[in-house]
N, C-alpha and C positions, 0 to 999 in steps of 0.2 A: 670858868666852865670849859670842859674838854669835850672835843668832838672826835668821833671815829669816822674817818674818811676813806673811801675806796676810789682809787684812780687807776686808770689803765697805765700799763708800762710802756706807752707809746710816746714818741716825741711830740705829737700834737697836744698833749696835755701839759707840756713844759710851761707854756706861758701862764696857764691857770695856776699851777703850783708856785711858779716864780712870783706871780703877783701876790700870792698869800704870804710867801716868804718875805717879800720886800716890806710888807706892812706889819711884819712881826706876828702874823696869825699862825704860823707853823708851830709856835711854841704851845699852842692849845689843841694841837691835832695829833691823833694817833693814826698815822698813815699806813694804808694798805695798798700796795702796788701789785695789781693782779690783772687777769685777762678780763675783757668786757663781760663775758658770761658770768664770771665769778663776781664782778662788781654787782650785777643784778642779783645773784644769789645771796650774797652777804647782806644786801639790803632787804631782801625779802625775809631773811632769817633774823633780821634785826640785830645783826652783828656789827653793822655800821650805821651811823646816823645820816651820813651824806654820801652819795654816790653818783659818779658819772655812769649812767646806764645806757645800753643801746635802746634806741627808740622802740625796736620790736619787742623788748622785754616789757614795756610799759602796759601792754594790754592785759598781761597776766598779773599786774600789781594794782590791786584796788586802792591801796593806801600809799599814794605817792603825791608829791607836790613839785611842780616845776617852778624853780626859783630863777628869776632873771629872764632875759630875752636873747641869750647867746647860746650857741651850740657848736659842736665840732661836727661838721657835715661837709657834704659834697652834693652837687647837682648831677643827677643821672641824666644821660642823653641817649 
């Protein structure tokens, strides 16, 4: 099975992608490296199956599922 994946083109997504590469998962992925807003747009338009989306975009997406318990984030002070 092949998956279409949207990832942001930032260094903080490197560990996520590298982990997939190390287990051989990258061979089943059509990767789209785009901006965060385009990640959300591609997911909403169903042009990708999996996407790292900004949390602010989720309120406008009724059809999403959060998988896992990890995120790329920071604590605001």
